[in-house]
C-alpha positions as YAML, in Angstrom:
chain: A
units: angstrom
residues:
- id: 1
  name: MET
  ca: [22.61, -18.01, 2.07]
- id: 2
  name: LEU
  ca: [23.79, -20.81, -0.18]
- id: 3
  name: TYR
  ca: [25.08, -19.96, -3.63]
- id: 4
  name: THR
  ca: [26.98, -21.52, -6.49]
- id: 5
  name: PHE
  ca: [29.43, -19.45, -8.49]
- id: 6
  name: ILE
  ca: [29.70, -20.43, -12.14]
- id: 7
  name: ASP
  ca: [32.54, -18.84, -14.08]
- id: 8
  name: PHE
  ca: [31.10, -19.22, -17.57]
- id: 9
  name: LYS
  ca: [33.86, -17.01, -18.97]
- id: 10
  name: LYS
  ca: [36.31, -19.72, -17.99]
- id: 11
  name: ASP
  ca: [34.23, -22.90, -17.98]
- id: 12
  name: GLY
  ca: [31.67, -22.16, -20.69]
- id: 13
  name: LEU
  ca: [27.94, -22.34, -20.27]
- id: 14
  name: ASP
  ca: [25.56, -25.25, -20.55]
- id: 15
  name: ARG
  ca: [23.28, -24.86, -23.58]
- id: 16
  name: LEU
  ca: [20.18, -25.72, -21.54]
- id: 17
  name: LYS
  ca: [21.04, -23.11, -18.91]
- id: 18
  name: LEU
  ca: [21.45, -20.44, -21.60]
- id: 19
  name: GLU
  ca: [18.12, -21.42, -23.16]
- id: 20
  name: SER
  ca: [16.47, -21.23, -19.74]
- id: 21
  name: TRP
  ca: [17.82, -17.72, -19.20]
- id: 22
  name: ILE
  ca: [16.69, -16.65, -22.68]
- id: 23
  name: ASN
  ca: [13.21, -18.05, -22.02]
- id: 24
  name: THR
  ca: [13.07, -16.16, -18.73]
- id: 25
  name: VAL
  ca: [14.42, -12.70, -19.61]
- id: 26
  name: GLY
  ca: [14.84, -12.72, -23.40]
- id: 27
  name: TRP
  ca: [17.98, -12.79, -25.49]
- id: 28
  name: GLU
  ca: [18.01, -9.01, -25.85]
- id: 29
  name: THR
  ca: [18.44, -8.65, -22.08]
- id: 30
  name: LEU
  ca: [21.28, -11.18, -21.92]
- id: 31
  name: LEU
  ca: [23.28, -10.01, -24.94]
- id: 32
  name: ASN
  ca: [25.85, -7.40, -23.96]
- id: 33
  name: LYS
  ca: [26.33, -5.17, -27.00]
- id: 34
  name: ARG
  ca: [28.66, -2.91, -25.00]
- id: 35
  name: SER
  ca: [31.27, -5.59, -24.40]
- id: 36
  name: THR
  ca: [34.67, -5.58, -26.00]
- id: 37
  name: THR
  ca: [33.86, -9.04, -27.34]
- id: 38
  name: TRP
  ca: [30.84, -7.62, -29.22]
- id: 39
  name: ARG
  ca: [32.93, -4.79, -30.64]
- id: 40
  name: GLY
  ca: [35.51, -7.32, -31.84]
- id: 41
  name: LEU
  ca: [33.04, -9.46, -33.75]
- id: 42
  name: PRO
  ca: [32.83, -9.27, -37.53]
- id: 43
  name: GLU
  ca: [30.24, -6.76, -38.72]
- id: 44
  name: ALA
  ca: [28.23, -9.56, -40.34]
- id: 45
  name: ASP
  ca: [27.72, -11.19, -36.91]
- id: 46
  name: LYS
  ca: [26.49, -7.91, -35.39]
- id: 47
  name: GLN
  ca: [23.99, -6.99, -38.10]
- id: 48
  name: ASN
  ca: [20.36, -7.65, -37.15]
- id: 49
  name: PRO
  ca: [20.87, -10.37, -34.55]
- id: 50
  name: THR
  ca: [18.04, -12.84, -34.04]
- id: 51
  name: GLU
  ca: [17.39, -15.09, -31.07]
- id: 52
  name: LYS
  ca: [19.02, -17.98, -32.93]
- id: 53
  name: SER
  ca: [22.14, -16.04, -33.92]
- id: 54
  name: ALA
  ca: [22.44, -14.35, -30.50]
- id: 55
  name: LYS
  ca: [22.16, -17.71, -28.74]
- id: 56
  name: ALA
  ca: [24.90, -19.17, -30.96]
- id: 57
  name: LEU
  ca: [27.15, -16.16, -30.33]
- id: 58
  name: MET
  ca: [26.61, -16.29, -26.54]
- id: 59
  name: GLN
  ca: [27.32, -20.02, -26.52]
- id: 60
  name: LYS
  ca: [30.53, -19.51, -28.50]
- id: 61
  name: HIS
  ca: [31.55, -16.32, -26.65]
- id: 62
  name: PRO
  ca: [30.16, -16.41, -23.07]
- id: 63
  name: THR
  ca: [31.63, -12.95, -22.43]
- id: 64
  name: LEU
  ca: [28.75, -11.62, -24.56]
- id: 65
  name: ILE
  ca: [26.41, -12.40, -21.65]
- id: 66
  name: LYS
  ca: [25.73, -9.49, -19.31]
- id: 67
  name: ARG
  ca: [26.99, -10.18, -15.83]
- id: 68
  name: PRO
  ca: [26.21, -10.92, -13.16]
- id: 69
  name: VAL
  ca: [23.40, -13.37, -13.76]
- id: 70
  name: ILE
  ca: [21.74, -14.20, -10.45]
- id: 71
  name: GLU
  ca: [19.19, -16.97, -10.14]
- id: 72
  name: SER
  ca: [17.11, -17.08, -7.01]
- id: 73
  name: GLY
  ca: [13.72, -18.20, -5.80]
- id: 74
  name: GLU
  ca: [12.53, -14.71, -6.72]
- id: 75
  name: GLY
  ca: [13.55, -15.00, -10.37]
- id: 76
  name: LEU
  ca: [16.48, -14.04, -12.55]
- id: 77
  name: SER
  ca: [18.48, -10.82, -12.37]
- id: 78
  name: VAL
  ca: [20.84, -9.80, -15.17]
- id: 79
  name: GLY
  ca: [23.47, -7.08, -15.05]
- id: 80
  name: PHE
  ca: [24.03, -4.35, -12.54]
- id: 81
  name: LYS
  ca: [20.82, -2.45, -11.98]
- id: 82
  name: GLY
  ca: [20.29, -0.03, -9.16]
- id: 83
  name: ALA
  ca: [21.51, 3.19, -7.71]
- id: 84
  name: LEU
  ca: [24.66, 3.80, -5.75]
...
C-alpha cells in the first residue's frame, strides 16, 4: 500500500485540499470542537460558526481539523471511528 503522510499541524494545509475535504464530508465533520485549540479560541470565534468562518479557522489553525484524515479510492475518512 502506498501512502503519503501530510503533517498539516506542522506544514499547514493547502486551501484547495481543505475545500475538497469540506465538499466531500462537510465542515461540521472536519471541525474538531473538542480540541484544546477550539477551547482556546475567543468566544466570538466559536459562536455560530458557518462554513466560511470554520474554513478560515481551520486554515489558520490546522489543529482544529479532526485527525486522522484518510483519503483513499474508497472515499474520505475523518477521525477515529470504530470499536476496539
